C-alpha positions as CSV (number, residue, x, y, z in Angstrom):
1,Y,23.5,-19.6,-23.9
2,E,25.4,-17.7,-25.7
3,N,25.9,-13.3,-25.3
4,F,28.2,-12.7,-28.4
5,R,26.8,-10.2,-30.8
6,P,24.5,-10.5,-33.5
7,G,26.3,-13.2,-36.3
8,V,29.0,-14.5,-34.2
9,M,27.4,-18.1,-33.8
10,A,26.1,-18.5,-37.3
11,R,29.6,-17.8,-38.2
12,L,31.0,-21.0,-35.6
13,R,28.3,-22.5,-37.1
14,L,26.5,-23.0,-33.5
15,D,23.2,-20.8,-34.3
16,H,19.9,-21.9,-33.5
17,A,19.3,-23.0,-37.4
18,T,22.4,-24.9,-37.4
19,L,21.7,-26.5,-34.1
20,A,18.0,-27.3,-34.9
21,A,19.1,-29.4,-38.1
22,V,20.7,-31.7,-36.1
23,N,18.5,-32.0,-33.0
24,P,14.9,-30.1,-33.2
25,R,14.2,-30.2,-29.4
26,I,17.6,-28.1,-28.9
27,V,16.5,-24.8,-27.2
28,S,19.0,-21.8,-27.2
29,V,19.0,-18.4,-25.7
30,S,20.6,-15.5,-26.6
31,I,21.7,-12.3,-24.5
32,S,22.7,-9.3,-26.3
33,R,22.4,-5.6,-25.7
34,F,20.5,-4.5,-28.3
35,G,18.9,-7.7,-30.1
36,N,19.3,-9.1,-33.0
37,S,17.4,-6.7,-35.1
38,G,17.2,-2.8,-35.5
39,P,19.5,-0.1,-35.9
40,W,22.0,-0.6,-32.9
41,A,21.8,-4.6,-32.9
42,E,25.8,-4.3,-34.2
43,V,26.7,-1.9,-31.2
44,G,28.0,-2.6,-27.6
45,A,27.5,-1.4,-24.6
46,Y,27.6,-1.6,-20.4
47,D,25.2,-1.8,-18.1
48,V,25.2,1.8,-17.2
49,A,24.8,2.8,-20.7
50,V,21.3,0.0,-20.6
51,Q,20.2,1.8,-17.4
52,A,20.6,5.4,-19.7
53,L,18.9,4.8,-22.5
54,G,16.2,2.5,-20.6
55,G,14.7,5.5,-19.3
56,S,15.3,4.5,-15.2
57,M,18.2,7.0,-14.3
58,S,16.0,9.8,-14.9
59,I,13.9,8.7,-12.2
60,T,16.5,7.7,-10.1
61,G,18.6,9.9,-7.8
62,T,18.8,12.6,-4.8
63,G,15.8,15.2,-6.0
64,D,18.3,17.8,-6.6
65,P,17.9,18.9,-10.2
66,D,21.7,19.9,-10.7
67,S,22.8,16.6,-9.7
68,I,24.6,14.0,-11.9
69,P,21.9,11.2,-13.2
70,C,22.4,8.0,-11.4
71,R,22.6,4.6,-12.0
72,W,20.9,1.7,-10.0
73,G,23.2,0.6,-6.8
74,A,23.2,-2.6,-8.4
75,P,24.1,-3.8,-12.0
76,V,20.1,-3.9,-13.2
77,G,20.8,-3.8,-16.6
78,D,22.2,-6.7,-16.9
79,I,20.7,-8.4,-14.1
80,A,17.3,-7.9,-15.3
81,G,18.2,-9.3,-18.9
82,S,19.3,-12.3,-17.2
83,L,16.3,-12.9,-15.4
84,Y,14.1,-12.3,-18.5
85,A,16.2,-15.1,-20.2
86,A,15.8,-17.5,-17.5
87,I,12.3,-17.1,-17.8
88,G,12.0,-17.3,-21.3
89,L,14.2,-20.7,-21.0
90,M,11.5,-21.9,-19.2
91,A,8.8,-21.1,-21.1
92,A,10.6,-22.6,-24.4
93,L,11.0,-25.9,-22.4
94,E,7.3,-26.1,-21.4
95,E,6.3,-25.7,-24.8
96,R,8.8,-28.3,-25.8
97,E,7.2,-30.7,-23.7
98,T,4.0,-29.9,-25.8
99,T,5.3,-29.6,-29.1
100,G,8.6,-31.7,-29.0
101,C,10.2,-28.7,-30.7
102,G,12.5,-26.4,-29.1
103,Q,12.9,-22.9,-29.5
104,A,15.4,-20.1,-29.8
105,V,14.8,-17.3,-27.1
106,E,16.0,-13.7,-27.6
107,V,16.6,-11.0,-24.7
108,A,17.8,-7.6,-25.5
109,L,19.4,-5.8,-22.3
110,L,17.6,-2.8,-23.4
111,D,14.4,-4.7,-24.0
112,A,14.4,-5.8,-20.4
113,Q,14.9,-2.3,-19.1
114,L,12.2,-0.7,-20.9
115,A,10.2,-3.6,-19.4
116,L,11.1,-2.8,-16.0
117,N,9.5,0.7,-16.5
118,T,5.9,-1.2,-15.7
119,Y,3.4,1.3,-14.3
120,R,5.6,4.1,-15.7
121,V,4.7,3.8,-19.1
122,P,1.2,4.6,-19.0
123,Q,2.0,7.4,-16.7
124,A,4.2,9.2,-19.2
125,F,2.2,7.8,-22.1
126,G,-1.8,7.9,-21.4
127,A,-1.5,10.5,-18.5
128,G,1.4,12.4,-20.1
129,V,3.3,12.7,-17.1
130,H,6.7,14.0,-17.0
131,F,8.3,13.2,-14.2
132,G,11.2,15.6,-14.0
133,T,13.6,15.6,-11.1
134,P,13.3,12.2,-9.1
135,S,12.2,12.8,-5.6
136,P,13.0,10.5,-3.1
137,R,9.8,11.2,-1.0
138,R,7.6,10.7,-4.2
139,G,6.5,7.2,-5.0
140,G,4.8,6.0,-7.8
141,A,1.4,4.8,-5.8
142,G,0.7,8.4,-4.6
143,A,1.6,7.0,-0.9
144,V,2.2,10.1,1.4
145,P,4.1,10.3,4.0
146,Y,6.7,8.2,1.9
147,G,10.5,7.5,1.5
148,P,13.8,8.3,3.6
149,F,13.4,10.2,6.9
150,R,16.8,10.4,9.3
151,C,16.4,9.0,12.9
152,G,18.2,10.0,16.2
153,D,21.5,7.9,15.9
154,G,21.9,9.4,12.3
155,A,20.4,6.1,10.4
156,W,17.4,6.4,7.4
157,L,14.2,4.8,7.8
158,V,12.1,4.5,4.8
159,I,8.4,4.5,5.1
160,G,5.3,4.1,3.1
161,V,2.0,5.0,4.2
162,A,-0.9,4.4,2.2
163,S,-4.4,5.0,3.8
164,N,-5.1,2.0,5.7
165,F,-1.7,2.3,7.3
166,W,-2.6,6.2,8.2
167,R,-4.1,6.0,11.4
168,G,-1.5,3.6,13.1
169,F,1.4,6.4,11.6
170,R,-0.5,8.9,13.0
171,D,-0.6,7.4,16.5
172,E,2.6,6.1,16.8
173,L,4.3,9.5,15.9
174,D,2.0,11.9,17.8
175,L,1.0,13.9,14.8
176,P,-1.6,17.1,15.0
177,D,-5.2,16.5,14.2
178,D,-4.4,18.9,11.1
179,P,-7.0,19.1,8.7
180,R,-4.8,18.8,5.6
181,F,-4.0,15.5,6.8
182,A,-7.5,14.0,6.7
183,T,-7.3,12.2,3.4
184,L,-4.8,10.8,1.4
185,A,-5.7,13.2,-1.3
186,L,-5.2,16.0,1.1
187,R,-1.9,14.5,2.3
188,Q,-0.9,14.5,-1.7
189,A,-2.0,18.2,-2.0
190,N,-0.1,19.1,0.9
191,Q,2.8,16.8,1.2
192,Q,5.7,19.1,2.5
193,A,3.7,20.0,5.9
194,P,3.6,16.3,6.8
195,D,7.5,15.8,6.1
196,V,8.6,18.9,7.9
197,I,6.9,17.8,10.9
198,L,8.0,13.8,10.4
199,E,11.8,15.1,9.9
200,E,11.8,16.7,13.2
201,R,9.7,13.4,15.0
202,F,11.7,10.9,13.7
203,L,14.8,12.5,15.3
204,A,13.4,11.5,18.9
205,R,13.9,7.9,18.5
206,S,16.8,5.3,16.7
207,A,16.0,4.2,13.7
208,A,15.6,0.1,15.2
209,D,13.2,1.8,17.9
210,W,11.2,3.2,15.2
211,E,11.3,-0.1,12.9
212,V,10.1,-1.8,15.8
213,A,7.3,0.2,16.7
214,L,5.9,1.1,13.4
215,I,6.4,-2.8,12.6
216,A,4.1,-3.0,15.2
217,R,1.6,-0.6,14.1
218,G,1.5,-2.4,10.7
219,V,2.9,0.5,8.9
220,P,5.6,-0.8,5.9
221,V,8.8,0.5,7.0
222,G,12.5,-0.2,6.9
223,R,15.6,1.2,7.6
224,V,18.0,1.6,5.1
225,N,20.9,-1.0,5.6
226,D,24.2,-1.0,4.0
227,I,25.3,-4.4,2.2
228,A,26.6,-6.3,5.5
229,E,23.6,-5.0,7.7
230,A,21.3,-6.2,4.8
231,F,22.8,-9.7,5.3
232,A,23.2,-9.2,9.0
233,Q,19.2,-8.3,9.5
234,P,17.1,-11.2,11.5
235,Q,15.0,-11.9,8.3
236,A,17.8,-12.5,6.0
237,I,19.1,-14.3,8.5
238,A,16.2,-16.5,9.0
239,R,16.2,-17.1,5.1
240,N,19.8,-18.3,5.2
241,M,20.4,-15.6,2.7
242,L,24.1,-15.4,3.6
243,A,25.8,-18.3,2.1
244,R,29.1,-19.6,3.4
245,F,31.6,-22.2,1.9
246,E,35.0,-23.2,2.4
247,E,37.5,-22.4,-0.7
248,P,40.3,-25.2,-1.5
249,G,43.1,-23.8,0.9
250,G,41.0,-23.4,3.9
251,R,39.7,-19.3,2.8
252,E,36.0,-18.7,4.0
253,V,33.9,-17.3,1.3
254,F,30.9,-15.5,1.4
255,A,28.1,-14.9,-1.5
256,A,24.4,-14.1,-1.8
257,G,22.4,-17.3,-1.3
258,S,19.5,-18.3,-3.6
259,P,16.3,-17.0,-3.3
260,F,14.7,-19.5,-4.6
261,R,12.5,-22.1,-2.1
262,F,10.6,-25.0,-2.8
263,V,8.5,-26.4,-0.4
264,G,8.9,-29.6,1.3
265,E,12.9,-30.1,-0.6
266,D,15.9,-29.3,1.5
267,A,17.9,-26.4,-0.5
268,L,20.5,-27.3,-2.5
269,P,24.4,-27.4,-1.5
270,Q,25.9,-24.2,-2.5
271,R,29.8,-24.8,-3.7
272,P,32.7,-22.2,-3.8
273,P,34.3,-21.6,-7.4
274,V,36.7,-24.2,-8.0
275,P,39.7,-24.6,-10.1
276,K,39.5,-25.2,-14.0
277,G,38.9,-28.6,-14.7
278,A,38.1,-29.4,-11.4
279,D,35.2,-31.4,-12.6
280,T,36.0,-32.9,-15.5
281,D,36.9,-36.5,-14.2
282,A,33.7,-36.7,-12.6
283,V,31.9,-35.3,-15.9
284,L,33.7,-38.1,-18.0
285,A,33.0,-41.0,-15.7
286,T,29.5,-40.5,-14.3
287,L,28.0,-39.2,-17.8
288,L,29.9,-40.4,-20.4
289,G,30.6,-43.8,-18.6
290,Y,34.6,-43.5,-19.2
291,D,36.3,-46.0,-17.5
292,P,39.6,-44.5,-15.4
293,A,42.4,-46.0,-17.6
294,R,40.2,-44.2,-20.3
295,I,40.0,-41.1,-18.3
296,T,43.9,-40.9,-17.6
């Protein structure tokens, strides 16, 4: 893996062409902001610039037309590039099993961010949709009602009520038998009407109570958690998503666990960060077969 600007690896004679001449099975992965071609190939950028250029900041925000454009709460510009790079690497390794030859995989963070727009692309180009000011209560799939509502304890609850969930949702919130709500198309045409009623209804109970009740009805729902709450919720605990380990010196360290599960295999142990050179002896002895005297 490398994430230098284009040309650096060639100058160091570590580019894929040079390495492949030594071993044609080598797979190399290059991650850069804008890729190795195009007018901005030499330009640097941070995550927030990639998010802005990729379009996602135009559809992320509060719904206030005067609000400042809002980046995602996590560095998705960097993360998406890394995930696509890992997928590309696995594809290259699979091809090597077939052909015996390695690959040079190139991922641009901007390309990855553009790819995350998914169904927004045919909506924008094929249907001519201009999204304009983002709305926290308007979903891409068209479900109504949709989005966050404040509950009686001050917490927020997010819902997404498609047609197959409407009856159970309506009954739980004791909504009126209003002809404007009879079908999804009518609810979409009159979206503000159910929203006004729901804003009042949700204040009657806590977000936790609503969450339990609506889950029992089969309605997709979830509280808006802060980071600590997200890892303390029962589902995250059941999935062991909060990793705990001890640093040298006894300090407890926390990190997000791995989302991967391999059925029938125990999870790999997670290690805390280690000092520089901590694994040198093990690498020399185990991988290279050096005896203790040579290592010393």
